[in-house]
N, CA and C of each residue as an Amber inpcrd file, in Angstrom:
protein
   429
 -56.9110000 -57.9220000 -68.1440000 -56.9860000 -57.0140000 -67.0260000
 -55.4300000 -57.4770000 -66.4000000 -55.0490000 -55.8320000 -65.6560000
 -54.0600000 -56.5290000 -65.3740000 -54.0580000 -57.3760000 -63.8000000
 -53.2390000 -57.6290000 -63.0710000 -53.2300000 -58.4240000 -62.6080000
 -52.4670000 -57.6800000 -60.9870000 -53.6640000 -57.2570000 -59.9500000
 -53.3520000 -56.4460000 -59.1990000 -51.5970000 -57.5850000 -57.9650000
 -52.4050000 -58.5570000 -58.3110000 -51.4690000 -59.4390000 -57.0710000
 -50.3140000 -59.3820000 -57.6470000 -49.9500000 -60.0300000 -58.6340000
 -48.4110000 -60.1510000 -59.5760000 -48.1850000 -58.8580000 -59.5070000
 -48.4870000 -56.8480000 -59.8170000 -48.2920000 -55.9010000 -59.3140000
 -47.7350000 -56.1580000 -58.2400000 -48.4540000 -56.0450000 -57.3030000
 -47.8550000 -55.7510000 -55.9570000 -46.8950000 -56.5910000 -55.1700000
 -46.8050000 -57.9130000 -55.5000000 -45.5640000 -59.0780000 -55.6450000
 -44.9410000 -58.5080000 -56.0510000 -44.5610000 -58.3660000 -57.5580000
 -43.4780000 -57.3470000 -57.5350000 -42.5710000 -56.2720000 -57.7680000
 -43.6540000 -55.5240000 -57.3030000 -43.4530000 -54.3780000 -56.3810000
 -42.7350000 -54.7910000 -54.7740000 -43.1120000 -55.7570000 -54.1910000
 -42.5230000 -55.9670000 -53.0730000 -41.0910000 -56.5050000 -53.0190000
 -41.5520000 -57.2670000 -54.2090000 -39.6860000 -58.2450000 -54.5030000
 -39.1080000 -56.7660000 -54.8150000 -39.2860000 -56.2670000 -56.0710000
 -38.5800000 -55.0260000 -56.1530000 -37.4920000 -54.3200000 -55.0230000
 -38.3530000 -54.0770000 -53.7850000 -38.3360000 -53.2640000 -52.5820000
 -37.7240000 -53.7430000 -51.8420000 -37.8080000 -55.0110000 -52.2910000
 -36.7460000 -56.2140000 -51.2320000 -35.2890000 -56.4280000 -51.4980000
 -35.6570000 -56.7220000 -53.1800000 -33.7310000 -56.7690000 -53.5850000
 -33.2110000 -54.9210000 -53.5750000 -34.2930000 -54.2130000 -53.6320000
 -33.5590000 -52.9480000 -53.3600000 -33.0300000 -52.3010000 -52.0160000
 -34.0290000 -53.1610000 -50.8280000 -33.6420000 -52.1080000 -49.4210000
 -32.0930000 -53.1380000 -49.4480000 -32.1510000 -54.1970000 -49.6950000
 -31.1290000 -55.7310000 -49.7960000 -29.6550000 -55.1610000 -50.4580000
 -30.1120000 -54.6730000 -51.7950000 -28.9580000 -53.6180000 -52.3420000
 -28.4380000 -52.8720000 -51.0490000 -29.4020000 -51.7210000 -51.1410000
 -28.6380000 -50.4090000 -49.9410000 -27.7850000 -51.1430000 -48.8790000
 -28.6550000 -52.4770000 -48.5480000 -28.0200000 -52.6150000 -47.2180000
 -26.3380000 -53.2160000 -47.0700000 -26.3750000 -53.6140000 -48.1800000
 -24.8980000 -54.2650000 -49.1880000 -24.3800000 -52.5940000 -48.9930000
 -24.2790000 -51.9070000 -49.7730000 -24.0410000 -50.9450000 -49.9310000
 -23.2940000 -49.9780000 -48.2220000 -24.6270000 -49.6930000 -47.7010000
 -24.2860000 -49.3390000 -46.4040000 -23.2310000 -50.3140000 -45.9920000
 -23.6710000 -51.3780000 -45.7480000 -22.6950000 -52.3350000 -44.9980000
 -21.0010000 -52.0340000 -45.9680000 -20.7460000 -52.1510000 -46.9520000
 -19.3100000 -51.7640000 -47.4290000 -18.9060000 -50.5310000 -47.3670000
 -20.2690000 -49.3400000 -47.2790000 -19.5520000 -48.3240000 -46.7200000
 -18.9360000 -48.0740000 -45.0880000 -19.3490000 -48.5310000 -44.2190000
 -19.1510000 -49.1130000 -42.9880000 -17.8520000 -49.8910000 -42.9740000
 -17.6000000 -50.3070000 -43.2950000 -16.2040000 -51.5930000 -43.2420000
 -14.9500000 -50.6070000 -43.9380000 -15.5600000 -49.5430000 -44.7360000
 -14.0200000 -49.0500000 -45.2850000 -13.9880000 -48.3500000 -44.1520000
 -15.1260000 -47.1350000 -44.0040000 -14.8460000 -46.3310000 -42.6750000
 -14.2210000 -46.7830000 -42.0260000 -14.9520000 -47.8200000 -41.4020000
 -14.0540000 -48.6930000 -40.2390000 -12.2250000 -49.4520000 -40.5620000
 -11.8790000 -49.3560000 -41.8170000 -10.4750000 -49.5690000 -42.0300000
  -9.6190000 -48.2600000 -42.5150000 -10.4460000 -47.6960000 -42.3820000
 -10.0810000 -46.0280000 -43.1570000  -9.5970000 -45.5590000 -41.2500000
 -10.7000000 -45.3670000 -39.9510000 -10.6930000 -45.5780000 -38.8390000
  -9.0360000 -46.0150000 -38.5220000  -9.1790000 -47.5030000 -38.2500000
  -7.7860000 -48.2290000 -38.2130000  -6.5990000 -48.0090000 -38.9970000
  -6.5380000 -47.5510000 -39.6570000  -4.9980000 -47.3280000 -40.3470000
  -4.6870000 -45.6280000 -40.0920000  -6.0460000 -44.6460000 -39.7380000
  -5.2900000 -43.2150000 -39.1380000  -5.2210000 -43.2680000 -37.6010000
  -5.9880000 -44.7660000 -36.7970000  -5.5760000 -45.0850000 -35.8540000
  -3.8190000 -45.2000000 -35.4330000  -3.8210000 -46.0580000 -36.8140000
  -1.8020000 -46.4740000 -36.7040000  -0.8640000 -45.5370000 -36.5070000
  -1.2680000 -44.2710000 -37.9060000  -0.4880000 -43.4440000 -38.3510000
  -0.4320000 -42.7050000 -37.0590000  -1.7540000 -42.0670000 -36.6780000
  -1.5470000 -40.8360000 -35.5130000  -0.5320000 -41.3950000 -34.0190000
  -0.7640000 -43.3850000 -33.8820000  -0.0750000 -43.9080000 -32.7670000
   1.3620000 -43.8070000 -33.0940000   1.7760000 -43.9720000 -34.2620000
   3.1140000 -43.5100000 -35.0410000   3.7890000 -42.3800000 -34.4680000
   3.2160000 -41.3970000 -35.3330000   3.6540000 -39.9710000 -35.0480000
   3.5360000 -40.2020000 -33.5610000   2.4410000 -40.3090000 -32.7640000
   2.2980000 -39.5710000 -31.1600000   4.2330000 -40.6950000 -30.6580000
   4.5990000 -42.0120000 -30.9880000   5.6030000 -42.0670000 -30.8940000
   6.7770000 -41.4330000 -31.1460000   6.7100000 -41.0640000 -32.2480000
   8.2900000 -40.2170000 -32.6950000   8.1000000 -39.0870000 -32.3620000
   7.1450000 -38.9550000 -31.8370000   6.9220000 -37.4460000 -31.1010000
   7.3670000 -37.4780000 -30.1230000   6.8620000 -38.8750000 -28.9060000
   7.9290000 -38.8070000 -28.2240000   9.0210000 -39.4060000 -27.4520000
   9.1900000 -40.0370000 -29.0890000  11.1850000 -40.5490000 -29.0860000
  12.2900000 -39.3710000 -29.2150000  11.3970000 -38.3300000 -30.1860000
  12.1190000 -36.7640000 -29.8590000  11.9900000 -35.7710000 -28.6900000
  10.9880000 -35.6410000 -27.9630000  10.6650000 -35.5320000 -26.9790000
  11.9960000 -36.2500000 -26.0850000  12.2010000 -37.0870000 -25.8970000
  13.1500000 -38.0400000 -24.7640000  14.3480000 -37.3170000 -25.6030000
  14.7810000 -37.4510000 -26.5610000  16.0010000 -37.1490000 -26.3720000
  16.8080000 -35.4660000 -26.6930000  15.6570000 -34.4660000 -27.0670000
  15.9410000 -33.1150000 -26.9160000  16.4440000 -32.9200000 -25.1700000
  15.4080000 -33.5090000 -24.6540000  15.1160000 -33.4160000 -22.9840000
  16.7420000 -34.0020000 -22.6560000  16.9980000 -35.2760000 -22.8550000
  18.0660000 -36.3620000 -22.4530000  19.3880000 -35.5020000 -22.8630000
  19.3740000 -34.6230000 -24.4620000  20.6700000 -34.0290000 -24.4070000
  20.4400000 -32.5670000 -23.7320000  19.5010000 -32.1140000 -23.5010000
  19.4950000 -31.0370000 -22.4630000  20.0590000 -31.2350000 -21.2700000
  19.3270000 -32.5320000 -20.1110000  19.9060000 -32.5480000 -19.3800000
  21.2900000 -32.8290000 -19.5680000  21.4050000 -33.7330000 -20.3470000
  23.7460000 -33.5950000 -19.8750000  23.9830000 -32.7770000 -20.1190000
  24.0880000 -31.9440000 -21.1210000  24.3890000 -30.8270000 -21.6220000
  24.5270000 -29.7240000 -20.1720000  23.3520000 -29.9240000 -18.9960000
  23.0500000 -29.6540000 -18.2210000  23.9790000 -29.9390000 -16.7970000
  23.9810000 -30.9470000 -16.5500000  24.8770000 -31.3580000 -15.8540000
  26.2320000 -31.5100000 -16.3630000  26.6330000 -31.2670000 -17.3930000
  27.9700000 -30.7120000 -18.0260000  28.5330000 -29.1630000 -17.4800000
  27.3630000 -28.5720000 -17.8730000  27.8490000 -27.2490000 -17.0130000
  27.9260000 -27.0650000 -15.9500000  27.2340000 -27.7110000 -14.8460000
  26.2420000 -27.8120000 -13.6380000  27.4310000 -28.1150000 -12.9460000
  28.8510000 -29.6640000 -13.8920000  29.6070000 -30.1860000 -13.2620000
  31.1130000 -29.0410000 -13.3200000  31.2930000 -28.3990000 -14.4580000
  32.2050000 -26.7310000 -14.8490000  32.2480000 -25.8910000 -13.6480000
  30.6940000 -25.5710000 -13.8780000  30.9000000 -24.6400000 -12.8980000
  30.8390000 -25.2580000 -10.9270000  31.2920000 -26.3620000 -10.9020000
  31.3090000 -26.4570000  -9.4120000  32.7480000 -26.7080000  -9.5460000
  33.1570000 -27.0620000 -10.4330000  34.9670000 -26.5840000 -10.3870000
  35.4720000 -25.2710000 -10.2280000  34.7810000 -24.8800000 -10.1010000
  34.9480000 -23.0860000 -10.7710000  35.2290000 -22.2980000 -10.0670000
  33.4070000 -22.5620000  -8.9800000  33.2360000 -21.8470000  -7.8630000
  34.0600000 -22.8320000  -6.5480000  34.6660000 -23.0510000  -6.3270000
  36.2160000 -23.2810000  -6.1830000  37.1310000 -22.2270000  -5.5340000
  36.9230000 -21.9510000  -6.3340000  38.3530000 -20.4800000  -6.8560000
  37.5610000 -19.5180000  -5.2630000  38.8770000 -18.7780000  -4.5280000
  37.6630000 -18.1740000  -3.6440000  38.8290000 -16.5210000  -3.6450000
  39.0170000 -16.4590000  -5.3270000  39.5060000 -15.3240000  -5.7460000
  39.2850000 -14.1260000  -6.2940000  39.4430000 -12.6890000  -6.1960000
  38.1530000 -11.4800000  -6.3130000  38.8350000 -10.9670000  -7.0200000
  37.9590000 -10.5830000  -8.0680000  38.1230000  -9.7430000  -9.5800000
  37.6030000  -8.0580000  -9.0910000  39.4030000  -7.9270000  -9.6890000
  39.0170000  -6.0060000  -9.5430000  37.5040000  -5.8080000 -10.8000000
  36.9190000  -5.0710000  -9.7540000  35.9830000  -4.0440000 -10.7960000
  36.0220000  -2.5540000 -11.4290000  37.1210000  -2.3740000 -10.6030000
  37.1450000  -0.4940000 -10.6420000  38.7620000  -0.4750000 -10.5710000
  39.9730000   0.0280000 -10.4000000  41.1070000   0.6220000 -10.1550000
  40.9700000   0.5560000  -8.5090000  41.3940000  -0.4060000  -7.9430000
  41.3830000  -0.1170000  -6.4410000  42.5070000   0.9960000  -5.8460000
  41.4640000   2.1360000  -5.1050000  42.1420000   3.5660000  -4.7980000
  41.6300000   3.6350000  -3.6050000  42.7360000   3.3550000  -2.8890000
  42.6450000   3.2330000  -1.3720000  42.4590000   4.3170000  -0.6450000
  41.5530000   4.7890000   0.3620000  40.5540000   5.5780000   0.9690000
  41.9240000   5.9160000   1.9690000  41.8570000   4.8690000   2.5960000
  42.3930000   5.0310000   4.3350000  43.7980000   4.2560000   4.4240000
  44.8360000   4.2370000   5.6620000  45.7870000   3.8160000   5.4390000
  46.2350000   2.4670000   6.0170000  44.4500000   1.6480000   6.1750000
  44.5160000   0.5080000   7.2460000  45.3680000  -0.1770000   6.0760000
  45.2860000  -1.2400000   6.5710000  45.6280000  -2.5860000   6.0860000
  45.2950000  -3.0040000   5.0650000  45.5980000  -4.2090000   3.9700000
  45.1580000  -3.8000000   2.2410000  44.3840000  -4.8210000   2.8340000
  43.0940000  -5.3040000   1.6490000  41.9790000  -6.3180000   2.1510000
  42.6780000  -7.7530000   1.2070000  41.6920000  -8.4820000   1.7910000
  42.4000000 -10.1060000   2.0280000  42.0790000 -10.2520000   1.0130000
  42.4070000 -10.8410000   0.2970000  42.5030000 -11.6900000  -1.1700000
  41.0490000 -12.3240000  -1.1560000  40.3880000 -12.9350000  -0.0880000
  39.8670000 -13.8010000   0.2910000  38.3210000 -13.1760000   0.0840000
  38.0680000 -12.0310000   0.5710000  36.6760000 -11.5130000   0.9070000
  36.6530000  -9.8530000  -0.3970000  35.8420000 -10.2410000  -0.8060000
  34.9850000  -8.5740000  -1.7550000  35.9640000  -7.4710000  -1.3050000
  36.2940000  -7.0340000  -1.6550000  36.4050000  -5.1110000  -0.8230000
  35.6050000  -4.2150000  -1.5350000  35.8560000  -2.4890000  -2.1850000
  34.7800000  -2.1360000  -2.0830000  35.0620000  -1.7990000  -4.2970000
  36.0780000  -2.3590000  -4.2020000  35.9170000  -2.4770000  -5.5120000
  36.1700000  -3.9640000  -6.3070000  36.1300000  -4.9990000  -5.4310000
  35.9430000  -6.0800000  -5.9220000  34.8560000  -6.9480000  -5.7680000
  34.7350000  -8.0470000  -6.6680000  33.6790000  -9.2520000  -6.3730000
  34.1680000 -10.4920000  -6.4220000  33.7890000 -11.2570000  -5.6670000
  34.3080000 -12.2490000  -6.0890000  33.9930000 -13.3290000  -7.3360000
  34.8520000 -14.1730000  -7.6220000  35.1450000 -14.9770000  -8.8870000
  33.7740000 -16.0540000  -8.8710000  33.4900000 -16.1420000  -7.7410000
  32.4290000 -16.8940000  -7.3770000  30.8840000 -16.6150000  -7.8030000
  31.1080000 -15.3360000  -7.4700000  29.6410000 -14.7640000  -7.9720000
  28.8280000 -14.5400000  -8.9580000  30.8110000 -14.0890000 -10.1020000
  30.5550000 -13.9030000 -11.5050000  30.4500000 -15.1020000 -11.7010000
  30.7010000 -16.1550000 -11.4700000  30.7410000 -17.6540000 -12.2940000
  28.8840000 -17.8690000 -12.0840000  28.8790000 -17.3550000 -11.2020000
  26.8850000 -17.9540000 -10.7670000  26.6940000 -17.5520000 -11.9470000
  26.5150000 -15.7540000 -11.6130000  25.8860000 -14.8770000 -12.5180000
  26.2880000 -15.4980000 -14.2270000  27.5370000 -15.7250000 -14.6920000
  27.8180000 -16.7250000 -16.0050000  26.5270000 -18.0070000 -16.1000000
  26.9720000 -18.3940000 -14.5280000  25.8810000 -19.8690000 -15.1620000
  24.6440000 -19.5990000 -15.1230000  24.1560000 -19.1410000 -14.4680000
  22.9140000 -18.1800000 -14.6430000  22.1470000 -18.7190000 -16.5200000
  23.2940000 -17.4940000 -16.4500000  22.8260000 -17.2030000 -18.6840000
  23.4170000 -18.1240000 -19.4110000  24.3730000 -18.9320000 -19.0490000
  24.7450000 -20.4390000 -20.0080000  23.1120000 -20.9010000 -19.6450000
  22.8680000 -21.4690000 -18.6390000  21.6610000 -22.5200000 -18.0170000
  20.6840000 -21.5970000 -19.6270000  20.3350000 -20.5270000 -19.7930000
  19.3930000 -19.8350000 -20.4260000  19.6920000 -20.2120000 -22.0080000
  21.1010000 -19.8420000 -22.2120000  21.0590000 -20.4370000 -23.3430000
  20.8550000 -21.7080000 -23.7480000  21.5910000 -22.8400000 -22.4280000
  21.2610000 -24.0830000 -22.9910000  19.6980000 -24.4220000 -23.4810000
  18.9990000 -23.8150000 -22.6050000  17.3740000 -23.8410000 -22.5410000
  17.0370000 -23.5700000 -24.0140000  17.1710000 -22.1530000 -24.5380000
  17.0860000 -22.0740000 -25.7140000  17.5450000 -22.5270000 -27.0700000
  18.5770000 -23.2000000 -26.4640000  19.4650000 -23.9180000 -27.7210000
  18.4290000 -25.2940000 -27.9270000  17.9570000 -25.7970000 -26.5340000
  17.3490000 -26.9870000 -26.2540000  15.8590000 -27.1810000 -27.6040000
  15.4370000 -25.8660000 -26.6160000  13.8860000 -25.7180000 -27.5580000
  13.8360000 -25.4280000 -28.8970000  14.7440000 -24.3490000 -29.6340000
  15.0740000 -24.0040000 -30.5480000  15.7000000 -25.6410000 -31.3820000
  16.7300000 -26.8110000 -31.1300000  16.3510000 -28.6500000 -31.7660000
  15.3670000 -28.8760000 -31.5040000  14.3290000 -29.1080000 -30.7810000
  13.1490000 -29.6140000 -30.5070000  12.2390000 -28.7450000 -31.5420000
  12.0080000 -28.1080000 -31.6650000  11.2120000 -26.8760000 -32.6980000
  12.4600000 -27.5860000 -34.3020000  13.3440000 -27.7880000 -34.7160000
  13.7990000 -27.6020000 -35.5720000  13.3830000 -29.0970000 -36.6470000
  14.2400000 -29.8610000 -35.3010000  13.3590000 -31.3760000 -35.7120000
  12.3790000 -32.0420000 -35.0770000  11.6540000 -30.8950000 -34.9990000
   9.6830000 -31.7000000 -35.1530000   9.6620000 -30.8360000 -36.1560000
   9.7160000 -29.6530000 -36.9870000   9.5440000 -29.4040000 -38.1850000
  10.0720000 -30.1310000 -39.2340000  11.5240000 -31.0340000 -38.9640000
  11.7790000 -31.7450000 -40.3030000  10.9070000 -33.0770000 -39.9960000
  10.2980000 -33.6100000 -38.6540000   9.7230000 -34.3240000 -38.8210000
   8.6430000 -34.4490000 -39.2580000   7.6530000 -33.4640000 -38.8090000
   6.4590000 -33.4370000 -40.1080000   6.3730000 -33.0260000 -41.0930000
   7.8040000 -32.1510000 -42.0800000   7.6970000 -31.9420000 -43.3940000
   8.0970000 -33.3310000 -43.7990000   8.2430000 -34.2480000 -43.4000000
   8.9200000 -35.3730000 -43.9570000   8.1870000 -36.6240000 -44.4100000
   6.8240000 -36.1620000 -43.8350000   5.7150000 -37.1000000 -43.6430000
   4.1690000 -36.4290000 -45.1520000
């Protein structure tokens, strides 16, 4: 005859062992997942630090170039020369126009330098952005 007590005890023992093995498997998966998350966190932190360094380098280079341009423009703006923009055709017999103030057919050199300087700054900004994108692309391609 079947010993029901032995069957019940065997079922309980089997269930206990199965549950224990399941718990060990879950803990192993959790440990692997925690290690993978820690490694991913470290990798992302490294990438973030590299991106910060790249951004600071490109920004510093841009600021240096901009400062150099401003210094050059500052020296050039001291000129009070007027540049003719059209042939000078006097319409009256009055005194000749001073070389320090622009007449109808002249523009102050400083104004031209300011105009050129604005676009030189735009060009520097464009080049800095292009450098940033290129270096970011190169940095990410190497991964």
